[in-house]
C-alpha positions as CSV (number, residue, x, y, z in Angstrom):
1,X,0.0,-0.2,-0.1
2,X,1.2,4.2,-0.4
3,X,3.5,4.7,2.4
4,X,1.8,7.3,3.6
5,X,-1.3,4.6,3.8
6,X,0.9,1.9,5.8
7,X,2.5,4.0,8.7
8,X,-1.2,5.2,9.5
9,X,-2.5,1.0,9.1
10,X,0.5,0.6,11.2
11,X,-0.1,3.2,14.5
12,X,-4.6,2.3,14.4
13,X,-3.4,-1.7,14.7
14,X,0.0,-2.1,15.5
15,X,-0.1,0.9,18.4
16,X,3.5,1.7,16.9
17,X,4.1,4.9,14.1
18,X,7.3,4.1,12.1
19,X,7.6,7.8,10.0
20,X,7.1,7.1,6.3
21,X,10.6,7.9,5.6
22,X,11.5,4.2,7.5
23,X,9.1,2.7,5.1
24,X,10.2,4.1,1.9
25,X,13.5,3.1,3.2
26,X,12.8,-0.6,3.7
27,X,10.8,-0.8,1.6
28,X,13.5,-0.2,-1.7
29,X,15.9,-2.2,0.0
30,X,14.2,-5.3,0.4
31,X,12.8,-4.6,-3.3
32,X,16.2,-4.4,-4.3
33,X,17.2,-7.5,-2.5
34,X,15.0,-9.9,-3.3
35,X,15.7,-9.0,-6.9
36,X,17.5,-12.1,-9.1
37,X,15.5,-14.6,-6.5
38,X,12.2,-12.8,-7.2
39,X,13.6,-13.2,-11.2
40,X,14.3,-17.0,-11.4
41,X,11.8,-20.1,-10.4
42,X,12.1,-21.5,-6.6
43,X,12.9,-25.0,-7.7
44,X,13.2,-26.3,-11.0
45,X,10.3,-28.0,-10.9
46,X,8.2,-24.0,-9.6
47,X,5.2,-24.2,-10.0
48,X,1.5,-21.9,-9.4
49,X,-0.4,-24.7,-7.5
50,X,0.5,-28.4,-6.5
51,X,-0.7,-31.1,-9.1
52,X,0.3,-34.7,-8.9
53,X,2.9,-35.2,-11.2
54,X,1.1,-37.7,-14.0
55,X,-2.3,-35.3,-13.4
56,X,-3.0,-33.4,-16.7
57,X,-1.9,-29.8,-16.4
58,X,-2.6,-27.3,-19.2
59,X,-0.5,-23.8,-17.8
60,X,-0.9,-20.8,-19.3
61,X,1.2,-17.7,-19.6
62,X,-0.3,-14.3,-20.2
63,X,1.2,-11.2,-20.6
64,X,0.7,-7.4,-21.3
65,X,2.2,-3.7,-21.2
66,X,1.3,-0.7,-19.4
67,X,2.5,3.0,-18.8
68,X,3.4,4.8,-16.2
69,X,4.9,8.2,-15.6
70,X,8.6,7.0,-14.2
71,X,11.6,10.2,-14.6
72,X,9.6,12.3,-16.1
73,X,7.3,10.1,-18.8
74,X,5.7,7.6,-19.8
75,X,7.3,4.5,-20.0
76,X,5.8,0.9,-19.9
77,X,5.8,-1.4,-17.6
78,X,5.2,-5.1,-19.0
79,X,3.8,-7.7,-16.6
80,X,3.8,-11.5,-16.5
81,X,1.3,-13.7,-14.7
82,X,1.7,-17.6,-15.0
83,X,-1.4,-19.3,-13.8
84,X,-3.0,-22.9,-13.6
85,X,-6.0,-24.7,-15.6
86,X,-6.5,-26.3,-12.2
87,X,-6.4,-22.9,-11.0
88,X,-9.5,-21.2,-12.6
89,X,-12.8,-21.5,-10.7
90,X,-15.6,-20.1,-12.7
91,X,-18.1,-17.9,-10.7
92,X,-22.1,-19.5,-9.4
93,X,-23.4,-16.3,-10.8
94,X,-24.0,-16.6,-14.5
95,X,-22.2,-14.4,-16.9
96,X,-19.9,-13.0,-13.6
97,X,-16.0,-14.0,-14.8
98,X,-15.0,-16.7,-12.3
99,X,-11.6,-16.1,-10.2
100,X,-7.8,-17.2,-10.3
101,X,-6.6,-19.4,-7.4
102,X,-3.1,-18.6,-7.3
103,X,-0.8,-17.3,-10.0
104,X,3.7,-15.8,-10.8
105,X,3.7,-12.8,-12.1
106,X,7.0,-11.2,-13.3
107,X,7.2,-7.1,-14.1
108,X,9.5,-5.2,-15.0
109,X,10.4,-2.0,-16.0
110,X,12.3,-0.9,-19.6
111,X,13.3,-3.0,-22.9
112,X,11.2,-6.6,-23.8
113,X,15.1,-8.6,-23.5
114,X,14.9,-7.4,-19.8
115,X,11.8,-8.8,-19.5
116,X,11.9,-11.1,-21.3
117,X,14.8,-12.9,-19.3
118,X,13.1,-13.2,-16.2
119,X,9.9,-14.8,-18.1
120,X,11.5,-16.8,-20.0
121,X,13.2,-18.8,-17.3
122,X,10.3,-18.8,-15.8
123,X,8.1,-20.7,-18.1
124,X,10.7,-22.9,-19.0
125,X,9.9,-25.6,-16.0
126,X,6.3,-26.1,-18.4
127,X,8.2,-26.5,-21.6
128,X,7.5,-30.3,-21.3
129,X,3.7,-29.8,-21.2
130,X,4.5,-28.9,-24.6
131,X,0.8,-28.0,-26.9
132,X,-0.6,-27.2,-23.0
133,X,1.6,-24.3,-22.0
134,X,-0.5,-21.6,-23.7
135,X,1.0,-18.2,-24.5
136,X,-2.1,-16.0,-25.0
137,X,-1.0,-12.1,-25.7
138,X,-2.0,-9.5,-27.5
139,X,0.2,-8.8,-31.3
140,X,3.2,-7.4,-30.0
141,X,5.7,-8.1,-33.2
142,X,8.4,-8.9,-30.2
143,X,7.0,-11.1,-27.9
144,X,5.8,-13.8,-30.5
145,X,8.7,-14.1,-32.5
146,X,10.2,-15.4,-29.3
147,X,7.7,-17.1,-28.1
148,X,8.3,-18.9,-31.8
149,X,11.7,-19.5,-30.5
150,X,11.6,-20.4,-27.3
151,X,8.8,-22.2,-27.0
152,X,7.9,-23.4,-30.0
153,X,5.7,-26.7,-29.6
154,X,3.2,-24.7,-27.0
155,X,0.7,-23.1,-28.2
156,X,0.0,-19.7,-29.0
157,X,-2.8,-17.5,-28.6
158,X,-3.6,-13.6,-30.0
159,X,-6.2,-12.2,-27.7
160,X,-9.4,-12.7,-29.6
161,X,-10.4,-9.7,-28.5
162,X,-7.7,-7.6,-29.5
163,X,-8.7,-9.1,-32.9
164,X,-12.3,-7.6,-32.4
165,X,-10.3,-4.0,-31.5
166,X,-8.8,-3.6,-34.7
167,X,-12.0,-5.3,-36.8
168,X,-13.8,-2.2,-34.7
169,X,-11.2,0.7,-35.7
170,X,-11.9,-0.6,-39.8
171,X,-16.0,-0.6,-39.6
172,X,-15.9,2.8,-38.2
173,X,-13.3,4.2,-41.4
174,X,-15.2,2.2,-43.9
175,X,-19.2,2.0,-42.3
176,X,-20.3,5.4,-41.6
177,X,-24.4,3.5,-39.8
178,X,-23.6,2.2,-36.1
179,X,-26.2,-0.6,-37.3
180,X,-23.6,-1.3,-40.4
181,X,-21.2,-1.8,-38.3
182,X,-22.9,-3.3,-35.3
183,X,-24.3,-6.2,-37.9
184,X,-20.8,-6.4,-39.3
185,X,-19.0,-6.4,-37.1
186,X,-20.9,-8.6,-35.6
187,X,-20.1,-10.7,-38.5
188,X,-16.7,-11.4,-38.1
189,X,-16.8,-12.1,-35.0
190,X,-18.5,-15.2,-35.2
191,X,-16.3,-16.1,-38.5
192,X,-13.5,-15.2,-36.0
193,X,-14.9,-17.9,-33.1
194,X,-15.6,-20.3,-36.5
195,X,-11.9,-20.0,-37.3
196,X,-13.4,-19.1,-40.9
197,X,-10.0,-16.5,-41.2
198,X,-10.1,-16.8,-45.0
199,X,-13.5,-15.0,-45.2
200,X,-12.8,-12.4,-43.5
201,X,-10.0,-11.3,-45.1
202,X,-12.5,-11.8,-47.7
203,X,-14.7,-9.1,-46.6
204,X,-11.9,-6.7,-45.9
205,X,-10.9,-6.9,-49.7
206,X,-14.5,-5.7,-50.6
207,X,-14.0,-2.0,-48.7
208,X,-13.9,0.8,-50.1
209,X,-14.0,3.1,-47.7
210,X,-10.8,3.7,-44.8
211,X,-8.2,1.6,-47.2
212,X,-5.2,2.3,-45.0
213,X,-6.9,1.1,-41.7
214,X,-8.2,-1.9,-43.7
215,X,-4.6,-2.6,-44.6
216,X,-3.6,-2.5,-41.7
217,X,-5.8,-5.3,-40.7
218,X,-5.1,-7.1,-43.8
219,X,-1.5,-7.3,-42.5
220,X,-2.0,-7.7,-38.8
221,X,-4.5,-10.7,-39.7
222,X,-2.3,-12.9,-42.3
223,X,0.3,-12.1,-39.3
224,X,-0.2,-13.6,-36.8
225,X,-3.0,-16.5,-38.8
226,X,-0.9,-19.4,-37.4
227,X,-2.7,-18.6,-33.6
228,X,-6.4,-17.8,-34.2
229,X,-7.8,-21.1,-34.4
230,X,-10.2,-20.0,-32.1
231,X,-12.3,-22.8,-32.9
232,X,-9.7,-25.8,-32.0
233,X,-8.7,-23.5,-29.0
234,X,-12.6,-23.4,-27.8
235,X,-12.9,-27.0,-28.9
236,X,-9.9,-27.7,-26.1
237,X,-11.5,-25.5,-23.3
238,X,-8.6,-23.2,-23.6
239,X,-9.5,-19.5,-22.4
240,X,-9.2,-17.4,-26.2
241,X,-8.6,-13.8,-23.8
242,X,-6.3,-11.8,-22.1
243,X,-8.9,-10.6,-19.2
244,X,-6.1,-12.9,-16.3
245,X,-3.8,-9.6,-17.7
246,X,-5.6,-7.0,-17.6
247,X,-7.5,-7.5,-14.9
248,X,-3.6,-7.8,-13.2
249,X,-2.3,-4.9,-15.2
250,X,-5.3,-3.1,-12.0
251,X,-4.4,-5.2,-9.3
252,X,-0.4,-6.0,-9.6
253,X,0.3,-2.5,-11.0
254,X,-2.2,0.1,-11.0
255,X,-3.1,0.1,-7.7
256,X,-0.3,0.6,-5.7
257,X,2.2,2.5,-8.5
258,X,-0.7,5.1,-11.1
259,X,-2.6,7.0,-7.9
260,X,-3.2,10.3,-8.9
261,X,-0.3,12.3,-8.5
262,X,2.2,9.2,-8.2
263,X,5.7,9.6,-10.0
264,X,8.2,6.9,-10.3
265,X,11.6,7.2,-10.9
266,X,13.0,3.7,-12.9
267,X,14.8,2.6,-9.1
268,X,11.9,2.8,-7.2
269,X,9.4,1.8,-9.3
270,X,10.9,-1.1,-9.9
271,X,11.7,-2.0,-6.3
272,X,8.3,-1.1,-5.7
273,X,7.0,-4.0,-8.5
274,X,9.6,-6.6,-7.3
275,X,7.7,-6.3,-3.1
276,X,3.9,-6.3,-5.4
277,X,5.0,-9.2,-7.6
278,X,6.3,-11.0,-4.7
279,X,3.7,-10.4,-2.2
280,X,0.3,-11.7,-4.9
281,X,2.7,-14.7,-6.1
282,X,2.3,-15.5,-2.5
283,X,6.6,-15.8,-2.6
284,X,7.5,-13.8,0.4
285,X,9.4,-16.9,2.5
286,X,12.1,-14.4,-0.2
287,X,11.5,-11.7,2.2
288,X,11.5,-13.9,4.7
289,X,15.1,-15.5,4.4
290,X,16.1,-12.0,4.4
291,X,14.6,-11.0,7.4
292,X,15.1,-14.0,9.4
293,X,19.8,-13.5,9.6
294,X,19.4,-10.0,11.1
295,X,16.7,-11.5,14.5
296,X,19.3,-14.0,14.5
297,X,21.3,-11.5,15.3
298,X,19.5,-9.4,17.2
299,X,18.5,-12.2,19.4
300,X,22.4,-13.0,19.8
């Protein structure tokens, strides 16, 4: 939580009043201490949940980027989330999203290589799953290239709703009436779910207006064709959208680091992100391993 709130909570619940600067200093110190350990799995078989070795398991790796105000400019933070199919819990309420009981998070400020190194390290233990390792994200070329290079046997999925957004842009540019746009977009959405990509491409080529947007969509769809077989994915019971990582953007990053008026240094933001990921991945033992030596020294 923000340092001022942590100060108030400590005073209310614990009867102690640590000054705000102490909370800042401790958070920065421990956020730095755990960085190397946080960016690698706990063990060679580190998994988000405990499942028997002979039980078929589907594991998802979802990633996305969001912007934070860092060093006086808006810069991208890349966030990754790993969880298993067995941790997906559907809601008892109709038409309401369920929840994910356990996840592992990685967040990095900076270049894509700085994110890919720890992200790859956490995905490697699941590589033996083959196609049951499912990688869902948007159309970022750098991510698609690295996935194909390092996890060629996994199932790559382009976020279905991201594709719909591209098609919606085309419909707004090519059609004047809202009703026409809605009918056209609904038709393409159904075709996507049926894996009828060639029919979508043919319809795009028939459009006479908005050629710039149309051509961008055509290139986007052709480039990502290999990860748009939504009919097969749904038959396998797989998630075809990246809602899990979208919600994590808010819960892991924005809730703490994108509050009104907040400004961060690159180092300071990364250290708080480390603490957030550590806590929300249930890996607080990494912090405890640094606390215990100090406790023993005080006791002696």
